[in-house]
N, C-alpha and C positions, 0 to 999 in steps of 0.2 A: 727560580722564585724570587720575586722582589724581596730584599731583606726585611722590609716593613711588613710583608704579608704574614710572616711566621709569628709576628707579635700582635696580630689582630686578636682581640679577645676570643677565646674558645675554651671549651672544657679541658682539652689536653694542655693548653698553656697554663690555665689555672692550676691544674694538677701538678705540673712541673714546678711552679713557683711555690705552691704550698708544701711540696715534698722537700725542697731545699731549705725553706724557712723552718720547717719542723725538725729536720735533721740537725740544723744548727742549734736549735733550742735544746734538743736532747743532748747533743755533744757538750753544750755549755753547762747544763745542769748536772751532768754526770761528773764534772770536775768536783762539784760540791758533794755529790753522793759518794765519791771515792775518799773523802776525808775520813780519818780513823774514827770509827764509831758513828758515822753519818750524823753529826751533831745538828745539822740543819733539818733533818727529817725528810730527806728527798725520796720521793717515789715517782716512778715513771711507768705509765701504762701505754703501750703501743696497741692501738685499737684496730689496726689493719687498714689498708687502703690509704696510708699516709696520715691517718688521724692519730692524735696523741692526747694524753691527759697527764699533766705535770702537777706535782705537789711539793711544796717546801713548807713543811708543817710549822717550822719555827722561824720563818722568814716571810713576812706578809707582802712580798713584792708581787704585784699582779702578773708579771711576766713569767713567774715561776709557779703560779697557781692558776692554771688555765687549761681549757680544752680547745683544741684547734684541729681543723681539717675534717670535721664531721660532715657526713653526707646523709641522705635520706635513709640509707641502709643501716645507719647507726641509731636510728630513732629509739630503739629499745635500750640503748646504752645510757641514755640521758638520766633517767631516774636513779639507776644504781650509782652512776658517777656522782650525782648530786648528794646522794646519801653518804657516799664515801667521804666527800669533802665535809659534810655537816658532822659526821661522826668524829672527824678530826679537828673540828672547830676552825675550819679554814674557809674563807670567803673566796669562791672561785669566780672566774669569768669564762663564758662560753663565746667563742668567736665564730659567727655564722656568716657564711659567704652568700652572695646573691646568685646562687645557682638554681637551676631547675629542681624543684622539689624541696629546696631548703626552707620554704615557707612552713612546711610541716614541722621542721625542727623548732621554728619560732613558736608555733602554736603549743608544742609540748613544753617548751621552756616557760611560756606564759602560764600554762596550766599549773606548773610547779612553783610559781611565784617569782619568776625572773622577768626582767624587762630590758629593752635595748637602751643602755645608758650612755653609750659613746660609739664613735665610729673610727675605724682605722683604715688608712689608705695604703694600698699596695701598688707599686709602680715598676715598670720594666723599660729596658732599652736594649738595643743591640750593642755589640762591641766594635763595630766598624767605626774607624776614625774617632777614637776616644778624644775627649776634650783635652786641651792643653792644661798642664798644672800651673802655668803662669810663673810668677817669680818665687814661689814657695819651694823650698827644698825639704824633701821628706826622707825619713829613714825607715828602712824595714827592720823590725825587731829581730835580732839574731843571737843575742846573748843576754845574760842576767842583768848587766848594767843598763842596757837599752830598755829591757823589760821594766826595770824599776822606774825609769823616766816615763815610759809609756803609761804605767799605772798611776804615776803622779798626775798626768794629764787626764786620765780616765776619772780619777777620784775628784779632781777639781771640776771637770765638766759635768759629771753626774751628781755632784754635791753629796758624795758618800760620807756619812758621818764618822764611821770608824775606818779611816784609811789604813792604819797598820793592820787591823784584823782582816780587811779585804785583801791586802797584799799577801798575807800569810795563807789565805784560802786559795788564791788563784795563781800566784806568781809562777809556781812550778807547773801547774796543770795547763796553763794557757800557752806556755812556751813550747813550740814545736808540736802543737796539737794537730792531728791529721786534718788536712783540708783548710787550716787556718793560716792567714797571713796578717800580721799586725804592722801598722804604719804609724809613725810618730812625726808630728810637726813641731819644730822649736822656733822660738822667737828670742833673739839675742842669747842663744844657748840654753834657754829655759824651756822645759816641756810645756807645750801650749795646747795641742790638740791631738786626737787619736782617731783611728778608724780600723775596723776589722773587715777582712774579706774572707768569706767561706766559699769554697768551690766544691760542688758535688754534681756528678752526672751532667756535666756540660753547662751548669748554671752557676753564676757567681752571685752570692748574696752579700750585699753591702750592709754590714751589721754594726751596731753599737758605736757610731761615731759621736764624738762630743768635743767641746772646746772649753777651755778655762775661760770664764767670763771676762777676765782681764785682757784676753787677746781676741775677742770677737771683732767682727767687721774688718778682718784683714785678709779675707779670701782663703782661710785655712781649710774650711770645710769643702769649698769648691775644689781645692787642690787635692784633698784626700779622696773625693769622689772620682776625680779624673785619674789619679794614680791607681785606684782600685779597679776602675774599669779597664785601664790598660793592662794591669796584672791579670785580670780575669781573661782577657784576650790571649795573653801569653800562656795561660794555663789551659788553652783550648776550649774555654767556655764560648758559647755562641750567643749568650745573653746575660744580662745582670738584672737583679731585682732588689727591691728594698721596701721598707714600710715606714710610715710616719703618721702622726695625727694630721687629719685633714687641715690644710691651710696653715700648718705650723711652719716655722722657719726651716726645719728640715725638709718638709714637703716642697717648699718653694726652691730651696737649694737644689733638690733633685730635679725639679722641672728645668731649672737653668742648665743642668748638666745633661739634658736630653732625655730624662726618664719621663714616661707618660703613665697616667693612671690606667691600671688594669681592672681593679675593682675596689670597692669599699666594703669592709667587713662591719657587721653590727656586733658590738660588744654587749653581751647580756650579763647582767648581774642581779643579785637578789634584792628584791624590794626592801627587805628587812635591813640591808646594809646601806641603804641610801641615806 
């Protein structure tokens, strides 16, 4: 088979990509759930057939309060899920894919007072001949000191307001997490950019990359993409995938690294939250 053939859009390919993205989301949120007393109020519902519902009751990050992977067979789950979020005073988002039958999910969401407020792009590529990392030297996180520098870059890139609190919550849980590989780029010895690779079932998920604004436009994200694609190949993945807002800088960087659009998800949110 031509390597490009297996990446042609298909229901099976969409299912593989959704499965690894959702598995990463569950792995990440369970780090917070494992904190003593579950102070963030994490709940995870696995709905079957790779569909998930996540809640972080005391952390209004949309990535942690969402439903993903729904299919037509989950139609009856939507109203109870929405009631669950509303009872907990959490504003959820429902990510709906452009699959056969998913229009019915949209009609049900519309009936319940939600609307498509944004779109999210998912991209894929093979791992044959990964791109060159160029002049950038990257480190793989392997100890607590490198982890601390990695989190410095993460906090700066994502503009996290409570950096010390964030470090306390994730520094131990993210180090050596199954399936995760963390990479750090430095500039003049200073932590500048970071990226995460998650591998499961032969698919590499390029997750959570960011760059300190002070070090942008230096090719750091391109290098992190290339390194993670190469590492996915070494881990026997046959493809990589990722996601970004359509036409964002991240989307364009991924296209430059050889990733191509597989689908765009519609993000449905409540009209009352608009």
